[in-house]
Every structure is written in structure tokens, then in C-alpha cells.
C-alpha positions in Angstrom: 0.0 0.0 0.0 2.8 2.4 0.9 4.5 1.6 -2.4 1.2 2.2 -4.3 0.7 5.5 -2.4 4.2 6.7 -3.3 3.7 5.7 -6.9 0.4 7.6 -7.1 2.0 10.6 -5.4 4.9 10.6 -7.9 2.5 10.2 -10.9 0.3 13.1 -9.6 3.4 15.3 -9.3 4.5 14.5 -12.8 1.0 15.3 -14.2 0.9 18.6 -12.2 4.4 19.5 -13.5 3.4 18.8 -17.1 0.2 20.9 -16.6 2.3 23.9 -15.3 4.7 23.5 -18.2 1.9 23.3 -20.8 0.0 26.3 -19.4 3.3 28.3 -19.2 4.0 27.7 -22.9 0.4 28.5 -23.9 0.4 31.8 -21.9 3.9 32.6 -23.2 2.7 32.3 -26.7 -0.4 34.4 -25.9 1.8 37.1 -24.4 3.5 37.6 -27.7 0.3 39.2 -29.1 0.2 42.2 -26.7 4.0 42.5 -27.0 3.7 42.8 -30.8 0.8 45.3 -30.5 2.8 47.3 -27.9 5.9 47.3 -30.1 3.9 48.4 -33.1 2.5 51.4 -31.1 5.9 52.1 -29.7 7.4 52.3 -33.1 5.0 55.0 -34.1 5.4 57.1 -30.9 7.6 60.1 -30.4 10.2 59.3 -27.8 12.1 62.6 -28.1 11.5 63.3 -24.4 13.6 60.3 -23.6 16.6 61.8 -25.5 16.3 65.0 -23.5 16.2 63.2 -20.1 17.5 59.6 -20.6 18.3 59.0 -17.0 14.9 60.2 -15.6 13.1 58.4 -18.4 14.9 55.1 -17.7 14.2 55.3 -14.0 10.5 56.0 -14.7 10.4 53.0 -17.0 12.0 50.8 -14.3 9.5 52.1 -11.7 6.5 51.3 -14.0 8.0 47.8 -14.7 8.5 46.9 -11.1 5.1 48.3 -10.2 3.4 46.0 -12.7 5.6 43.1 -11.7 4.4 43.6 -8.1 0.8 43.6 -9.3 1.2 40.4 -11.2 2.9 38.7 -8.3 0.2 39.8 -5.9 -2.5 38.4 -8.1 -0.7 35.3 -9.4 -3.4 32.9 -8.1 -6.3 34.5 -9.8 -7.5 35.3 -13.3 -6.6 38.9 -12.7 -3.0 37.8 -12.6 -3.3 36.6 -16.2 -4.8 39.9 -17.3 -2.1 41.9 -15.5 0.6 39.7 -17.0 -0.7 40.3 -20.5 -1.0 44.0 -19.8 2.6 43.9 -18.6 3.8 42.3 -21.8 2.0 45.0 -23.8 3.8 47.7 -21.8 7.1 45.8 -22.4 6.3 45.8 -26.1 5.8 49.5 -25.9 9.2 49.9 -24.3 10.7 48.3 -27.4 9.7 51.4 -29.4 13.0 53.3 -29.1 15.3 50.5 -30.1 13.0 49.4 -32.9 12.9 53.0 -34.2 16.7 52.9 -34.3 16.6 49.5 -36.1 14.1 51.0 -38.6 16.6 53.7 -39.4 19.1 51.1 -40.7 19.0 49.9 -44.3 19.1 46.3 -43.1 17.1 46.9 -39.9 14.4 44.5 -40.8 16.9 41.7 -41.4 18.6 42.5 -38.0 15.3 42.4 -36.1 14.4 39.1 -37.8 17.8 37.7 -37.0 17.6 38.8 -33.3 14.1 37.2 -33.0 15.3 34.0 -34.7 18.4 33.9 -32.5 16.2 34.3 -29.4 13.9 31.5 -30.6 16.9 29.2 -31.2 18.2 29.9 -27.7 14.8 29.2 -26.2 14.3 25.9 -28.1 17.8 24.7 -27.3 17.7 25.4 -23.6 14.1 24.3 -23.2 15.0 21.1 -24.9 18.0 20.6 -22.6 16.0 21.3 -19.4 13.0 19.2 -20.5 14.8 16.1 -21.8 17.7 15.9 -19.3 15.4 16.8 -16.3 18.6 17.8 -14.6 18.2 20.2 -11.7 20.0 23.4 -12.5 19.0 25.1 -9.2 22.7 25.2 -8.2 23.1 28.1 -10.8 20.6 30.3 -8.9 23.0 32.0 -6.5 25.6 32.8 -9.2 22.9 34.0 -11.7 21.4 36.3 -9.1 24.8 37.8 -8.2 25.5 38.3 -11.9 22.1 39.9 -12.4 22.6 42.4 -9.6 26.1 43.3 -10.9 24.7 43.7 -14.4 21.9 46.0 -13.2 24.4 48.2 -11.2 26.8 48.4 -14.1 24.0 49.3 -16.5 22.7 52.1 -14.2 26.3 53.4 -13.9 26.6 53.5 -17.6 23.6 55.7 -17.8 25.8 58.4 -16.4 29.1 57.5 -18.1 27.6 56.6 -21.6 30.6 54.5 -22.6 29.7 52.6 -25.9 32.2 49.9 -25.4 30.9 49.2 -21.9 27.3 49.1 -23.3 28.3 46.5 -25.9 30.1 44.4 -23.2 27.1 44.6 -20.9 24.8 43.5 -23.8 27.0 40.5 -24.5 27.1 39.6 -20.8 23.3 40.0 -20.6 22.7 37.5 -23.4 24.8 34.9 -21.6 23.3 35.7 -18.2 19.6 35.6 -19.3 20.3 32.5 -21.3 21.5 30.9 -18.0 18.4 32.3 -16.2 16.2 30.8 -19.0 17.7 27.4 -18.4 17.3 27.8 -14.6 13.7 28.9 -14.8 12.6 26.2 -17.2 14.4 23.6 -15.1 12.5 24.8 -12.0 9.2 24.2 -13.8 10.3 20.8 -15.1 11.5 19.7 -11.6 8.5 21.1 -9.8 10.2 24.0 -8.2 7.7 26.5 -9.7 4.0 25.4 -9.5 2.3 28.7 -10.5 2.1 29.0 -14.3 1.6 32.8 -14.2 4.9 33.3 -12.3 6.6 30.7 -14.5 5.5 32.5 -17.6 6.6 35.9 -16.2 10.1 34.5 -15.5 10.5 32.9 -18.9 9.1 36.0 -20.7 11.5 38.3 -19.0 14.4 36.0 -19.9 13.5 35.9 -23.5 12.7 39.7 -23.6 16.1 40.6 -22.3 17.9 38.1 -24.6 16.1 39.6 -27.6 16.8 43.2 -26.7 20.5 42.7 -26.0 21.0 40.5 -29.0 19.4 43.2 -31.1 21.7 45.8 -29.7 24.7 43.7 -30.5 23.6 42.9 -34.0 22.8 46.6 -34.7 26.3 47.6 -33.5 28.2 45.0 -35.6 25.9 44.6 -38.6 23.9 47.8 -38.9 24.1 49.6 -42.2 23.0 53.2 -42.7 21.9 54.5 -46.0 
């Protein structure tokens, strides 16, 4: 009986994990719609105020982002959490406006954006495949990734004042590697039952992919961008 109970418990845990993973991927796919709509709106907005006060604008964007993150987390167990998550992804799409406007000013901007999106998708498929098929627990990476993330944020904030192009490119390269590691870590947590809330799981994976795309796009524009 004890063996049967353990088998049933293990089977139930596997089913629950698969459900979270499935719901996460479904909600992640759905989140691309408001992101795309937000990005389209952002591309047609005038962000000249950001050029005049880049530091204040960046801090305001960070404040909005963290406010919405808090709202999603506070409502993660209700349907409102899903609505807030989709609203958050729409705002994040809007925040893509300035960098997409820069890309649009390049003669090969469309190609670069497509390449960045394709590269992000390739990273996701590869790391999701590794985490899902190997079922290895990558939780040991958590502490190192969090330390790296804090250092990256501090260095990025510092570069708002110094405006060193070489440092910005270096930080983008580090960010692609760091958020790829976080993507592997977050998907591994879902696969191994460490994250049981699909709203929070989707949020974590979305932020990983968003940051990979943005930083990959910045690198590609710097090294491949062609002006008329």
C-alpha cells in the first residue's frame, strides 16, 4: 500500500508539472500578441522626451515595470494575474519602441530584427530542450545568476551616467549569456516542480526571452547595422 501511495503521489506530481509547463508555454505564446501590439504602437510614438532626459526616463520605465511586476505577483493565483501579465507584456512591447525605431533607421534593420528574433527563438528551443529532456536540476546556478544579475543592473545604471559605448556592448554580451542561464534555470525549475504557478513561470521565462532579444538586437545593430 505504501509503495502504491508513493507511486500515485509521484504520478500526480508528474502530471501537475506537465500541466504547469503546458500552461506556461500557452500563456507565453499568448503574451506575444500584446507584446507585438505594444511594439507596433511604440514604433509610431515620439520618444524625443527620452533623448532629453534619458536617466529620468529610464528610471520612470523601471518604476513602471517593477510596479506592474508587483501587481502580477500579488494576483498570481487569480484570473486577474493573467490579465495583468498580458498588460505587462503589452507595456514591455511599448518599451521596445525606441530600439525598434533605431533599427528601422538602418537599411538592413528588418533583417537584423528578424535575426535577433530567430536567435532568441533558437536559444529558447535549445535550452528548453535541454531542461526538459535531461530533467537535470539546475538550481545550483541560482546564486551565481542572481549575483550576476545584480552586478549587471548596477553596471547598466552606472553606464547611464558615463555613456561608454564599449561598456554598453560588453554589458549586452554579458546580458545575453546571463539571461540564457536564467532561462535554463527557470525552465528547469518548472520541469522539476520548483515552480508550480504558471503565471509566475510565464513571467520569469518571458523576462528572460525579452532581455535576450533586446540585448541580442543591440549587439547585431552595433556590428551589422548599415546606414543609407
